[in-house]
N, C-alpha and C positions, 0 to 999 in steps of 0.2 A: 505494500500498499504505499508505503514511504516513497517507494521507487517510481511507483505510477506519479505522485504529487510532485517530484523531480522532474519527471518526465514533461510535464506540463509549462515548467518555468521557460521562456525561452534562454537561449545561447547568450551570455555576457550579461545578466542579468540578475537582480534579486526579487525577493516580494519585500514590498515596502512595508514593514510593520505596521500594524492600526494608527498607534498612537502618533506615530510621524504624520501617516498619513493625513489625519483630523488635524494637525498642527498645520501642516502645509497647506490645505484645505482652510482654515481658519484666517493664518497670513493673507491668500489669494483672495480672500471676501474682502479682509480690512482693505487689500491694496485697490481693489473695484471701487468699493466706497470711496475711498481717497479720489481715486482719477475721475470718477463722476462727480465729485463735488467740483474738481478743479472745471470741468467740463462747464457746470452749472454757472461757476462764477464768469467764464468768458463772455465777452457780447456776443450779443446774435449775430452781428454783421462782420467781420474780418474786415479791417480796413487796410491792414499792411500783409504782406507777404509773412512777416516773422509771425504774426497773430495767426495767420493761417496754418502756417507750417505746424505751428505748438500743437493747435487743434487737431492736425492731421496725427501730428505723434502723439496724444491725448487717446485718439480714436484708436491705432495702431495698438498703443496697450492694451487698452481695455478689451479690443479682440482677442489678442496674445492672453491676457488674464482669463477671459469667458472661455477659452478652450481649455485653459488648464485647470478652471474649476469643473467643468465637463469631465476631464480626466480624472482628476482628484477624488470627484464624488462616486466613482464607482467603489465597489466594495476589495474588489482586488486589483493593485496597482504594480508594476513590476518596473524598477528603476535601474540603468545600466549602474556597474560598478567599475 
């Protein structure tokens, strides 16, 4: 039975401990909240290229954080070692 469980683990990865997964998920949700707050503080209309770039960077970060939240919300997460 232990061999069957080891066979399911992809090569070069390890099963992330539950506590570590939950801590990471908590941190990601906090980051999402911070990014959303930053986006809400931006003006509706970006008047400069720098403001537009800043908005785009925040939206890109938000997309990455949302994908990570989706991954770490799963009950089983494998990470590279």
